[in-house]
C-alpha positions as MATLAB code, in Angstrom:
seq = 'MAATTSKNSMKVLDPSKGDRTVGWDPSDEGEVQRARELFDELRTKTGHMAYVLEDGRRGRQLTEFDPTAREIIIAPPLRGG';
ca = [
      92.709  -40.011   79.646;
      96.458  -39.768   79.732;
      98.289  -37.131   81.351;
      99.974  -34.359   79.038;
     103.339  -33.112   80.216;
     104.385  -29.395   79.688;
     107.523  -28.911   77.618;
     109.066  -25.649   78.635;
     111.687  -24.232   76.015;
     114.864  -22.268   75.687;
     115.580  -20.938   72.381;
     119.512  -20.592   72.007;
     119.934  -17.986   69.150;
     123.185  -18.727   67.316;
     124.139  -16.918   64.094;
     127.215  -18.608   63.018;
     125.260  -22.550   63.856;
     121.816  -21.914   63.380;
     119.127  -21.272   66.210;
     117.919  -24.118   68.523;
     115.443  -25.035   70.620;
     116.176  -27.279   73.617;
     112.818  -28.408   75.960;
     112.468  -29.757   79.426;
     109.493  -31.274   81.263;
     109.702  -29.382   84.960;
     108.913  -32.721   86.851;
     111.590  -34.564   85.208;
     115.124  -33.961   87.045;
     117.082  -35.400   84.325;
     115.554  -32.935   81.751;
     116.110  -30.195   84.042;
     119.597  -30.793   84.889;
     120.840  -31.115   80.866;
     118.884  -27.726   80.192;
     120.515  -25.852   83.278;
     124.038  -27.425   82.002;
     123.297  -25.956   78.590;
     121.766  -22.426   80.375;
     125.349  -22.614   82.508;
     127.438  -23.108   79.702;
     126.411  -20.328   77.408;
     126.469  -17.983   80.233;
     129.227  -18.315   81.710;
     131.946  -19.918   79.097;
     130.625  -17.732   76.194;
     128.870  -14.675   77.698;
     125.554  -15.364   76.277;
     122.753  -13.275   77.597;
     119.627  -15.065   79.146;
     115.995  -13.700   79.062;
     112.558  -14.808   80.296;
     109.430  -13.972   78.529;
     106.727  -13.131   81.149;
     104.076  -12.013   79.069;
     104.619  -12.999   75.511;
     106.107   -9.754   74.803;
     108.077   -8.447   77.914;
     111.171  -10.025   79.118;
     113.691   -9.808   82.119;
     117.068  -11.051   81.734;
     118.109  -14.091   83.650;
     121.378  -14.753   85.728;
     120.208  -18.282   86.798;
     118.450  -21.235   85.463;
     114.555  -20.963   86.122;
     113.579  -24.658   85.425;
     109.657  -23.231   85.479;
     110.291  -20.490   82.994;
     107.849  -21.353   80.376;
     110.047  -19.564   77.542;
     113.973  -18.495   77.954;
     115.552  -16.948   74.756;
     119.629  -17.007   75.220;
     121.241  -14.254   72.730;
     124.975  -14.202   72.175;
     127.064  -11.635   73.612;
     126.983   -8.086   71.318;
     130.202   -7.710   69.526;
     131.055   -3.898   69.014;
     133.453   -3.214   65.879;
];
């Protein structure tokens, strides 16, 4: 029986371009690095907020990329008006 790889995911919410999902295999350093770079870019350059879902319903805010997180949600910054 072949081994299966687990894909973790980062859902990027973007009302202007549409939502997208980025996946990575935690055992693949290249995929982890690409996901980390996207996470860092969105957090630092555009002010997106990141959350990890812990039990499918509740979450907590992330300030650093966690390659072991099963699901990360990246939300755009709130704009006042």
